[in-house]
Structures are given as structure tokens and as C-alpha cells.
N, C-alpha and C positions, 0 to 999 in steps of 0.2 A: 656397571660402574657405579660406585657409591658417591653420593654427594658429599662435599666437605661441610655443608651447613648441617648442624645438628641441633636438637632440642637441648638447651643447657639448663634452664631453670623455670620454676613456676613464676608467673607474672599476672598482674591484674592491670587493666587499663580503664581509667575513668572516661566514660563515654563523652561527657560534655566538653572536655578539653584535651583528652589524649594523654594525660599524665599517667605514667607507668610506675608501679611498685614491683620490685622483684627482690629475691634473695636466692643465694646459691642452694644447691641440693643439701639436705633433703627437705627444704622448706615446702610448706603446703599452702594452697590458696587461702585457707581460712586464717593462717598466720598473717598473710599479706593484708587481708581485709581488716583484721584487728589493728595492724600497724597504721593503715590508712585512716581508720576510725579515730585513732589517737591523734594522728597528725592533723586531722580535720576538725579537731575539737569536739568530737562526739557527734558530729553531723554526718550521718551516712545513711544512704538509702541503697539497699542491696542491688537494686536494678540499675544503679548508676555505673556498675562495674562489669566489665567483660573478663571472664577468666580465660587465661591462655598461657603462653610460654614465651620466653625470650630464646632466640636461637644463638648459635655461636657467632653469627654476624651482627648481633644486636637488634635483630628484627623481631617485633612483636607479632606472634601468630595466634590465631584462634585455636580452640581445641580441634576443630575440623582441619585447619591447615597444618596443625602440629602432627596429625597422623601422617600426612604425606611427607613432611620433612623427616620424621622419625623413620618412616618406611624406606625412603630413598637413602638415608644415611646408614641403614643397617641396625638401627636401634630397635626396630620391630621386625619380627619374622614376617616374611611376605605372606605367609598363611594366616597371620593374625587378621581377622575380619573387622576389627574395631573401626568405627567411623568417627568417634568423638574421643580424642585422646585424654586419658587421665594419668595422673602421676603414678598410679599403681602399675601402669603398663611399662614404666621406665625405671623406677627405683622404689 
């Protein structure tokens, strides 16, 4: 049985406060980091952000959680042995 939750788009989450930036496909993580950098007035430390995904339920998931969501929903072949989801696996 396939899950109804799917990986929808790239997202980044600021660790200190949980603020999330996302954009629809085919957006990439580096685009989101650039947007956050501009919104934060040029004050950005790369380690402040976790790269991940938003799911169809609006939930932020890490690259590791994203693998399981994508696998359960049929977005990844069960034979795909990836453990750290990247956008190249999806689109």
C-alpha cells in the first residue's frame, strides 16, 4: 500500500528558530539559501540551515526522512539504496 504523503518540494529550515523556506519544483536547495540570504540582509551562516523537503502534508523532513517518505509513496524504486535523498532522485 502506498502512502498518501509525498515529497513535494525542496526546503531549508533555519535551526535556531525553525523558519522554513521552500519553493515548488524544480527549485533547488541553493536557490532557497540564496533567497534566505537576501531576506536576512546578507547575514547567513551555512551551518544554520538544514536542507530537506516539504511533504504533501506540509511537514518538513530531513534528507534521511525524505528517503522513507519517497519510498513509501512510490517516488523511489524499492531497489534504490539511497539513504540521503537528493533532488536528483526525484526530478
